[in-house]
C-alpha positions in Angstrom: -0.6 -11.4 -19.6 2.2 -11.3 -22.1 2.0 -8.6 -24.6 1.6 -9.7 -28.2 4.4 -8.8 -30.6 3.9 -5.6 -32.5 3.9 -5.8 -36.3 6.5 -4.0 -38.4 4.4 -0.8 -38.8 3.4 -0.3 -35.2 5.2 1.0 -32.1 7.4 -1.5 -30.3 5.5 -3.1 -27.5 8.2 -4.9 -25.6 10.6 -3.4 -23.0 14.3 -3.9 -23.7 16.2 -6.3 -21.5 19.3 -4.2 -20.8 19.8 -4.1 -17.0 22.7 -6.0 -15.4 23.0 -7.0 -11.7 25.0 -3.8 -11.1 22.2 -1.7 -12.6 19.6 -3.5 -10.5 21.4 -3.2 -7.2 22.1 0.5 -7.7 18.5 1.0 -8.6 17.4 -1.0 -5.5 19.7 0.9 -3.2 18.5 4.2 -4.8 14.9 3.5 -4.1 15.5 2.0 -0.6 18.1 4.2 1.0 16.4 7.6 1.4 15.6 10.4 3.7 14.2 8.0 6.3 17.6 7.1 7.8 18.4 10.8 8.3 15.4 11.0 10.6 15.3 7.6 12.1 18.8 7.8 13.6 17.5 10.2 16.3 14.3 8.3 17.0 16.1 5.0 17.2 18.8 6.4 19.5 16.2 7.9 21.8 14.3 4.7 22.1 17.0 2.1 22.2 20.2 4.0 23.0 23.4 1.9 22.3 21.2 -1.1 21.3 19.7 0.8 18.3 21.7 -0.9 15.6 20.1 -4.3 16.6 16.7 -2.8 15.7 17.8 -2.2 12.1 19.1 -5.8 11.9 15.8 -7.0 13.2 13.9 -4.9 10.7 16.0 -6.4 7.8 15.2 -9.9 9.0 11.5 -9.1 9.1 11.7 -7.8 5.5 13.7 -10.8 4.3 10.7 -13.1 4.3 8.8 -10.8 2.0 11.9 -10.2 -0.1 12.1 -14.0 -0.7 8.4 -14.0 -1.7 9.0 -11.2 -4.2 12.1 -13.1 -5.5 10.0 -16.2 -6.3 7.1 -14.4 -7.8 9.3 -12.1 -9.7 11.2 -15.0 -11.4 7.9 -16.9 -12.0 6.5 -13.8 -13.7 9.2 -11.2 -14.6 6.7 -8.5 -15.9 6.0 -4.9 -15.2 3.1 -4.1 -12.8 4.4 -7.2 -11.0 2.3 -7.1 -7.9 -0.9 -6.9 -10.0 0.3 -9.8 -12.1 0.9 -11.9 -9.0 -2.6 -11.2 -7.6 -4.1 -11.9 -11.0 -2.4 -15.3 -11.2 -3.4 -16.2 -7.7 -7.0 -15.0 -7.7 -8.0 -14.7 -11.4 -9.9 -11.5 -10.5 -9.2 -8.6 -12.7 -10.7 -6.0 -10.3 -8.4 -7.2 -7.5 -5.4 -7.2 -9.8 -6.1 -3.6 -10.9 -6.7 -2.5 -7.4 -3.4 -3.7 -6.2 -1.6 -2.2 -9.2 -3.2 1.2 -8.6 -2.3 0.9 -4.9 1.4 0.5 -6.0 1.1 3.5 -8.3 -0.6 5.6 -5.6 2.0 4.8 -3.0 4.9 5.6 -5.3 3.3 8.8 -6.6 2.7 10.2 -3.2 6.2 9.2 -2.2 7.7 10.9 -5.2 5.6 14.0 -4.6 6.7 14.1 -1.0 10.3 13.8 -1.9 9.9 16.5 -4.6 8.3 18.9 -2.1 11.0 18.2 0.4 13.8 18.8 -2.1 12.9 22.5 -2.3 14.4 23.3 1.0 17.8 21.7 0.2 18.0 23.1 -3.3 17.1 26.6 -2.1 20.4 26.7 -0.2 22.1 26.8 -3.6 19.4 28.2 -5.9 17.3 31.0 -4.3 14.1 30.5 -6.1 10.5 30.1 -4.9 9.6 26.6 -3.7 7.0 26.1 -6.4 9.5 26.8 -9.2 12.1 24.5 -7.7 9.5 21.7 -7.3 8.3 22.0 -10.9 11.9 22.1 -12.2 12.8 19.0 -10.2 9.7 16.9 -11.3 9.9 17.9 -15.0 13.7 17.4 -15.2 13.6 14.0 -13.5 10.6 13.1 -15.6 12.7 13.8 -18.7 15.4 11.5 -17.4 12.8 8.8 -16.8 11.9 8.9 -20.4 15.4 8.0 -21.6 16.3 4.5 -22.5 16.1 2.4 -19.3 19.8 1.6 -19.2 20.6 5.3 -19.4 18.0 6.5 -16.8 19.0 3.7 -14.4 22.7 4.4 -14.9 22.0 8.1 -14.2 20.1 7.1 -11.0 22.9 4.7 -10.2 25.5 7.5 -10.3 23.3 9.5 -8.0 23.0 6.5 -5.7 26.8 6.2 -5.5 26.9 9.9 -4.3 24.0 9.4 -1.9 25.5 6.2 -0.4 28.9 7.9 -0.5 27.7 10.5 2.0 26.7 7.7 4.4 30.0 5.9 3.8 31.8 9.1 4.5 30.2 9.3 7.9 31.2 5.6 8.6 34.8 6.2 7.5 35.0 9.3 9.7 33.7 7.2 12.6 36.5 4.7 12.0 39.0 7.5 12.8 38.0 7.3 16.4 40.5 4.5 16.8 39.5 1.2 18.4 36.4 2.7 20.1 34.1 1.4 17.3 35.2 -2.2 17.9 35.9 -2.0 21.7 32.4 -0.8 22.5 30.6 -3.5 20.4 29.5 -5.4 23.5 27.4 -2.4 24.5 25.2 -3.1 21.5 23.8 -6.3 23.0 21.4 -6.0 25.9 21.6 -8.2 28.9 19.5 -11.3 28.5 17.2 -10.4 31.4 16.9 -6.7 30.5 13.3 -6.9 29.4 13.0 -3.1 29.0 16.0 -3.0 26.7 14.7 -5.8 24.5 11.2 -4.2 24.4 12.9 -1.0 23.2 14.8 -2.9 20.5 11.5 -4.6 19.3 9.7 -1.3 19.3 12.4 0.4 17.4 12.5 -2.4 14.8 8.9 -1.7 14.0 9.9 1.9 13.2 13.1 1.0 11.4 11.3 -1.4 9.1 9.9 1.6 7.1 13.5 2.6 6.3 13.8 -0.6 4.3 10.6 -0.2 2.2 11.5 0.3 -1.5 13.5 -2.8 -2.3 10.3 -4.4 -3.6 10.2 -1.9 -6.5 12.9 -4.0 -8.2 10.3 -6.5 -9.4 8.8 -3.8 -11.6 11.9 -3.5 -13.7 12.4 -7.3 -13.8 11.1 -7.4 -17.3 14.0 -5.2 -18.3 16.7 -7.2 -16.6 19.1 -9.5 -18.4 18.5 -13.1 -17.1 15.9 -12.0 -14.5 15.8 -15.5 -13.1 19.3 -15.0 -11.8 19.5 -11.2 -11.6 16.3 -10.4 -9.6 16.8 -12.6 -6.6 20.4 -11.5 -6.2 19.5 -7.9 -6.6 16.7 -8.2 -4.0 18.9 -9.8 -1.4 22.0 -7.7 -2.1 19.9 -4.6 -1.8 18.4 -5.6 1.5 21.7 -6.9 2.9 23.7 -3.9 1.8 21.1 -1.5 3.2 21.0 -3.3 6.5 24.9 -3.2 6.7 24.9 0.6 5.9 22.1 1.4 8.3 23.6 -0.7 11.1 27.0 0.9 10.7 25.6 4.4 10.5 23.5 4.0 13.6 26.4 2.5 15.6 28.8 5.3 14.5 26.1 7.8 15.4 25.5 6.6 19.0 29.2 6.5 19.6 29.9 9.9 18.2 27.0 11.7 19.9 25.3 10.7 23.1 21.9 9.0 22.3 19.9 11.5 24.3 21.5 14.4 22.4 20.8 12.6 19.1 17.1 12.2 20.1 16.7 15.9 20.7 18.3 16.9 17.4 16.1 17.9 14.4 18.9 16.8 12.0 20.7 14.0 13.9 22.8 12.7 11.0 23.9 16.2 10.1 24.9 16.7 13.7 26.9 13.4 13.6 28.6 14.5 10.3 29.6 17.9 11.8 30.8 16.3 15.0 33.0 13.8 13.2 34.4 15.7 10.3 34.1 19.4 11.2 32.9 20.0 7.6 30.3 22.7 7.1 26.7 21.4 7.0 26.4 22.7 3.4 28.3 19.5 2.4 25.6 17.3 3.8 23.0 19.6 2.2 24.6 19.0 -1.3 24.4 15.2 -0.7 20.8 15.6 0.4 20.0 17.3 -2.8 21.3 14.3 -4.8 19.4 11.9 -2.5 16.1 13.7 -3.1 16.6 14.0 -6.9 17.5 10.3 -7.0 14.4 9.5 -4.9 12.2 11.2 -7.6 13.8 9.6 -10.6 13.6 6.0 -9.3 9.9 6.4 -8.5 9.2 8.0 -11.9 10.8 5.0 -13.6 8.8 2.6 -11.6 5.4 4.4 -12.0 5.8 4.4 -15.8 6.5 0.6 -15.8 3.6 -0.2 -13.5 1.1 1.7 -15.7 2.6 0.1 -18.8 2.3 -3.3 -17.1 -1.3 -2.8 -16.1 -2.1 -1.8 -19.7 -0.3 -4.9 -21.0 -2.4 -7.1 -18.7 -5.6 -5.5 -20.1 -6.5 -3.6 -17.0 -5.8 -0.1 -18.4 -6.1 1.4 -21.9 -3.8 -0.2 -24.4 -2.4 3.2 -25.5 -0.3 3.1 -22.3 1.6 0.1 -23.8 3.1 2.3 -26.5 6.9 2.6 -26.3 9.0 5.2 -27.8 10.7 3.6 -30.9 14.1 5.1 -30.0 14.3 4.7 -26.2 11.9 1.7 -26.0 10.4 3.2 -22.8 6.7 3.9 -22.0 6.9 7.6 -22.5 3.1 8.3 -22.3 2.7 6.2 -19.1 5.7 8.0 -17.6 4.4 11.4 -18.6 1.1 10.7 -16.9 2.9 9.7 -13.7 5.0 12.9 -13.8 1.9 15.0 -14.3 0.2 13.6 -11.2 3.4 13.9 -9.1 3.7 17.5 -10.1 0.0 18.3 -9.2 0.3 16.6 -5.8 3.6 18.2 -4.9 2.3 21.7 -5.7 -1.2 21.5 -4.4 -1.7 18.8 -1.7 -0.3 18.8 1.9 1.6 15.5 1.9 2.6 14.9 5.5 -0.3 12.6 6.4 -0.3 11.0 3.0 3.4 10.2 3.4 2.6 8.1 6.4 -0.2 6.4 4.4 2.3 5.2 1.8 4.0 3.0 4.4 0.7 1.5 5.4 -0.3 0.9 1.8 3.0 -0.8 1.2 2.5 -3.2 4.1 -0.9 -4.0 2.7 0.7 -4.8 -0.7 3.3 -6.9 1.1 0.5 -8.9 2.8 -1.4 -9.4 -0.5 1.7 -10.5 -2.3 2.7 -13.0 0.3 -0.9 -14.3 0.3 -0.7 -14.6 -3.5 2.4 -16.8 -3.3 0.7 -19.0 -0.6 -2.2 -19.5 -2.9 0.0 -20.3 -5.9 2.1 -22.8 -3.9 -0.8 -24.6 -2.3 -2.5 -24.9 -5.7 0.6 -26.6 -7.0 1.3 -24.3 -10.0 4.4 -25.6 -11.8 7.6 -23.6 -11.3 9.1 -22.2 -14.5 12.6 -23.5 -15.3 15.3 -21.3 -13.7 12.9 -19.6 -11.3 13.9 -18.9 -7.7 11.9 -20.9 -5.1 11.6 -20.4 -1.4 10.3 -22.8 1.3 6.6 -23.0 1.8 6.7 -21.5 5.2 8.4 -18.3 4.0 5.4 -16.5 2.5 3.4 -17.4 5.7 6.2 -15.7 7.7 6.0 -12.7 5.3 2.2 -12.5 5.6 2.3 -12.7 9.4 5.1 -10.1 9.8 3.3 -7.7 7.4 0.0 -8.0 9.3 1.8 -7.7 12.6 3.5 -4.5 11.5 0.2 -3.0 10.3 -1.4 -3.8 13.6 1.5 -2.5 15.6 1.5 0.7 13.5 -2.2 1.2 14.2 -1.8 0.5 17.9 1.1 2.9 18.1 -1.0 5.5 16.2 
């Protein structure tokens, strides 16, 4: 699966290892923390009330098993189109590897198109243009950023992530101004041991909240461009998941303290309501942060899609022309451009509401397949490369079971 070195007269065929742990964590946060938290605050408060923060902790714990599986596989095989490479190594079936790789591309493309279409409403507050023009401008501009040298495009995305996370931190800090209430009311978060209804509500909300954590797994698709991926990737995965859980838990706790849970559940923009109630700032401030969040959501997906297409071509599952790298930026410009084109077409022509829900289900299928791949590799006794991260044998089983359980619960809820 390794790409053969190019000769002196050909285009470079190897991605440049330039990403540090800081780059990786900012990329991971950028692709994980998204619009979901803005919506899920209200749903979580309506279902679990003051216990809602526990649901996000539970969701993070459920995702931690799959994160560990990705960490081991990602350090065994630090390549682009990672999920496809894992399946190929476990099954030795090219068709299955290609199918998984294309599922990853499909899920990311639909997600990017959904975010692009959603950005129009926020951007129109500042730039009164038709939605189609805004969407086209967003996709093409973020596509251009995605073609820059990876260290530059990820740094750009990282700066936007700081602004995006900064908006959430601003809400947390504003909540802290309520004095000791944030600490004094902590016992209200934990349901009584015999309150079966409360615990059932927390469990049900955890199933919903888990979708707010999807995205951390995309880190494996830039592992090939990390410095010392054996050390950087596991740390980035667990830091991304841990920091996201911390931010989400704090945001939800501040929200249910600042606004009664029933009122949050009725709000169409619950986090904006919390922001206004705590700070008194005009909602246009949150709209500006939302613009940054949506632009960042597009760029991180564009980067990832280009790397997966490049990786699939490197593995021999797609035409080799997609392995060509720009000699200056050392990035897969053609693969990225194809992804940008598909995103643009989808965003402008296809109703994406139902497809957006489908991306979450596809991601859980991918999680199940990846955990199954690690189980197969471990049971087969494949040697572990020097310096690779390893997890206990039971971990991928837990990841597989939790992924299937979430899929079944989602179908039952639907």
